[in-house]
C-alpha positions in Angstrom: -15.6 14.3 -4.6 -12.1 13.4 -4.1 -10.0 16.3 -1.5 -6.7 14.8 -2.9 -4.6 17.4 -4.2 -4.6 17.3 -7.9 -2.3 19.5 -11.0 -3.4 19.3 -14.7 -0.1 20.5 -16.0 -1.7 21.6 -19.5 -1.6 23.5 -22.6 -5.1 25.2 -24.7 -4.4 23.4 -28.5 -3.9 20.1 -26.4 -7.3 17.6 -26.7 -5.9 14.8 -24.9 -5.4 18.1 -21.9 -9.0 18.9 -22.6 -9.9 15.3 -22.3 -8.4 15.1 -18.5 -10.0 18.0 -17.2 -13.2 16.7 -18.2 -12.7 14.1 -17.5 -12.3 15.4 -13.5 -14.9 18.2 -14.1 -17.7 15.0 -15.0 -16.7 13.9 -12.1 -16.9 16.8 -9.8 -12.8 16.6 -8.7 -11.4 20.1 -8.0 -7.8 20.3 -9.6 -5.3 22.9 -10.0 -4.8 23.7 -13.5 -1.5 25.0 -15.0 -1.3 26.6 -18.5 2.4 25.6 -19.1 2.3 27.6 -21.9 2.5 30.7 -20.4 4.1 29.8 -16.8 7.8 28.9 -17.7 8.1 28.0 -14.0 5.5 26.0 -13.4 6.5 23.9 -16.9 9.9 23.3 -15.5 8.3 22.3 -12.7 6.3 19.4 -14.6 9.6 18.7 -16.2 11.4 18.1 -12.9 8.4 16.0 -11.6 7.6 14.0 -14.8 10.9 14.1 -17.1 8.5 15.3 -19.8 8.0 18.2 -21.8 4.6 17.1 -23.4 1.3 17.6 -21.8 -1.0 16.3 -19.9 0.7 15.7 -16.9 -1.2 15.0 -13.8 0.1 14.9 -10.0 -2.5 13.0 -7.7 -0.8 14.0 -4.5 2.7 13.2 -5.8 1.9 10.6 -8.0 2.8 11.4 -11.4 0.1 10.2 -14.6 1.9 11.3 -17.8 -0.9 11.3 -20.7 -4.8 11.3 -20.3 -5.2 7.6 -18.6 -8.5 7.6 -17.5 -7.8 4.0 -16.1 -5.1 5.1 -14.2 -6.4 8.4 -12.8 -8.9 6.7 -11.6 -7.4 4.1 -9.4 -5.1 7.0 -7.8 -8.8 8.8 -7.2 -9.8 5.6 -6.1 -12.9 5.7 -8.0 -15.3 3.6 -9.4 -17.9 3.5 -12.4 -15.2 5.8 -14.8 -16.0 4.6 -17.6 
């Protein structure tokens, strides 16, 4: 479990978004799930932070991860045994 601030910008139809959220949920890591298909202001926030319009985008303590990158996510969360 981590107490880091995590935001997952996602859409319901994105399979990589589902995988990213499943990755975090399986490890009991709390995160804010932002559905950018329903929240234009938060979608614009995601684009400002990442320069990307595609999802998922994860914001982990201000560090941006574009796409589902379990290795990078684990490193930013300082996790071991994430495979």
